[in-house]
C-alpha positions in Angstrom: 0.0 -0.1 0.1 2.9 2.4 0.9 4.4 1.8 -2.5 1.1 2.8 -4.3 1.1 6.2 -2.4 4.7 6.8 -3.5 4.0 6.1 -7.2 0.9 8.4 -7.0 3.2 11.3 -5.9 5.7 10.7 -8.5 5.2 13.6 -11.1 4.1 12.7 -14.6 5.9 13.4 -17.8 4.0 16.7 -18.3 6.1 18.1 -15.4 9.2 17.4 -17.4 7.7 19.2 -20.4 6.9 22.3 -18.2 10.6 22.3 -17.1 11.8 22.1 -20.7 9.4 24.8 -21.8 10.9 27.1 -18.9 14.5 25.9 -19.8 14.6 24.9 -23.6 18.4 24.5 -23.7 18.5 21.5 -21.0 20.7 18.7 -22.1 19.5 15.1 -22.0 21.6 14.4 -19.0 20.0 17.4 -17.2 16.5 16.2 -18.1 17.2 12.7 -16.8 18.6 14.2 -13.5 15.5 16.3 -12.9 13.2 13.4 -13.9 15.1 11.3 -11.3 15.0 14.1 -8.8 11.3 14.2 -9.0 11.2 10.5 -8.1 13.7 10.5 -5.3 12.1 13.3 -3.1 8.6 11.5 -2.9 10.4 8.4 -2.0 12.5 10.1 0.8 9.4 12.0 2.0 7.8 8.7 2.9 10.7 8.2 5.4 11.5 11.6 6.5 9.0 14.6 6.2 11.5 16.8 4.4 8.9 18.6 2.3 5.4 19.3 3.4 2.8 16.7 2.4 1.0 19.4 0.3 4.2 20.7 -1.4 5.4 17.2 -2.4 2.5 17.0 -4.8 3.7 20.3 -6.2 7.4 19.4 -6.2 8.3 20.8 -9.6 6.7 24.3 -9.2 7.1 24.9 -5.3 10.5 23.6 -5.1 12.5 22.9 -8.4 11.2 25.8 -10.5 11.3 28.1 -7.4 15.0 27.3 -7.1 15.6 27.6 -10.6 14.3 31.3 -10.7 17.8 32.1 -9.5 19.1 30.6 -12.9 16.8 33.1 -14.8 18.0 35.9 -12.6 21.8 35.2 -13.0 23.8 32.7 -15.2 26.7 31.8 -12.9 30.0 31.8 -14.7 31.8 28.5 -14.9 34.3 28.0 -11.9 32.1 30.0 -9.5 31.5 28.9 -6.0 28.0 29.1 -4.4 27.1 28.6 -0.8 23.3 27.4 -0.1 22.8 28.2 3.6 19.8 26.5 5.3 19.5 24.2 2.4 17.2 21.7 4.2 16.6 18.8 1.8 18.7 20.5 -0.9 16.9 23.7 -2.1 17.9 25.7 -3.9 21.2 24.2 -4.1 20.6 20.7 -6.0 18.5 22.3 -8.8 21.1 24.9 -9.3 23.8 22.2 -9.3 22.2 20.2 -12.2 21.7 23.5 -14.1 25.2 24.7 -13.7 27.5 21.6 -13.8 30.6 23.8 -14.0 29.7 25.6 -10.7 30.5 24.3 -7.3 27.7 24.3 -4.7 28.5 23.9 -1.0 25.2 23.1 1.0 25.0 23.7 4.8 22.3 23.1 7.3 22.0 22.3 10.9 19.4 19.5 10.6 21.2 16.3 9.9 18.3 14.2 8.8 17.5 16.6 6.1 21.1 16.9 4.9 20.9 12.9 4.7 18.3 13.4 1.9 20.3 16.0 0.2 23.5 14.0 0.3 21.7 10.7 -1.1 19.9 12.6 -3.8 23.2 14.3 -4.9 24.9 11.0 -4.9 22.2 9.2 -7.0 22.1 12.1 -9.5 25.8 11.9 -9.8 26.3 15.5 -8.9 30.2 15.9 -8.6 29.9 19.7 -8.1 28.1 19.4 -4.7 29.6 19.4 -1.3 27.6 19.2 2.0 28.1 20.4 5.5 26.2 19.5 8.7 26.5 22.7 11.1 26.2 26.4 11.3 27.3 28.8 8.7 29.8 30.1 11.4 31.7 26.8 11.0 32.2 27.4 7.2 35.4 29.3 6.5 35.4 29.1 2.7 34.9 32.0 0.3 32.2 32.0 -2.2 31.2 34.2 -5.1 27.5 34.1 -4.1 25.4 33.0 -1.1 21.9 31.6 -1.8 19.1 30.8 0.6 15.3 30.3 0.6 14.2 32.8 3.3 15.8 31.4 6.3 15.9 34.8 8.1 15.5 38.7 7.4 18.1 39.7 4.6 19.9 42.1 6.9 20.5 39.4 9.6 21.6 36.9 7.1 24.1 39.4 5.5 25.7 39.8 8.8 26.2 36.1 9.1 27.6 35.5 5.6 29.6 38.6 4.9 32.9 37.0 5.6 32.0 34.1 3.3 31.8 36.3 0.2 34.9 36.6 -1.9 36.0 40.1 -2.9 37.1 39.0 -6.3 34.2 38.9 -8.8 33.9 36.7 -11.9 30.2 37.1 -12.8 27.9 39.7 -14.5 26.7 40.8 -11.1 28.9 41.8 -8.2 29.4 39.1 -5.5 26.4 39.0 -3.0 23.6 37.4 -1.5 20.5 36.0 -3.4 17.4 35.0 -1.5 13.9 33.5 -2.4 11.3 35.5 -0.4 7.6 36.4 -0.5 5.2 38.9 0.4 5.9 42.7 1.3 9.6 43.2 1.9 9.5 47.0 2.2 10.2 47.0 6.0 12.6 44.2 5.9 14.8 45.9 3.2 14.5 49.6 4.2 18.1 49.7 5.4 19.5 47.9 2.3 17.8 49.8 -0.5 20.9 51.4 -2.1 22.6 48.0 -2.7 19.5 45.6 -3.1 17.4 44.6 -6.1 14.2 42.9 -6.0 12.8 40.9 -9.0 9.3 39.3 -9.4 9.6 35.6 -10.0 6.3 36.0 -12.0 8.4 37.7 -14.6 10.0 34.2 -15.3 7.2 31.8 -14.6 3.5 32.0 -15.1 2.2 29.6 -12.4 -0.1 31.1 -9.6 2.4 30.0 -7.0 4.8 32.7 -8.1 2.6 35.8 -7.9 3.9 36.8 -4.5 7.5 35.3 -4.8 10.6 37.5 -5.2 14.3 37.2 -5.7 16.2 39.5 -3.5 19.8 40.4 -4.5 22.0 42.3 -2.3 25.6 43.3 -3.0 27.9 42.3 -0.2 
């Protein structure tokens, strides 16, 4: 019976077509990796509730496409290094790692059981450009071109935590900095960061209803 439930949650081929429509230049390898990813998360969710039950049925839109909005905003240059703080089960880091095989993604989180999921999926997708760290960002001493995160805390607070992890040497079209995925009214949160922050509506990239209130927030560090 349990197996039947897993099968019901595995996205249909139409989801892959939706992804290909959004990103028409995906290679066969990338398409297969995304297809496999959409099988693995529901399977893991049966063991560890890494994604809410409601969201797992909308895995492509609410998690994979949401993560890939960053790829619409910025094409990371080959050789770039990106830190995903508070990655949980691997978002946005793992979808971005598929999208940018020549960029290294370092995923960090305090919750070990969620990182087990991210680690297993990275391994099964053969993602050689991913490293994973269990712990606090204060324990990470490397330098990165960008830090990405899905709304783990207010932008200003997050900046204080990650400033020392951002390299001063740039190699991308945008200056090095912090890219977060957020929702709702951000005026109060960003009032002290206006001069160095750009906010982009994700609905500019994707038509789904889910993205109507979702935003990318980029702050130069």
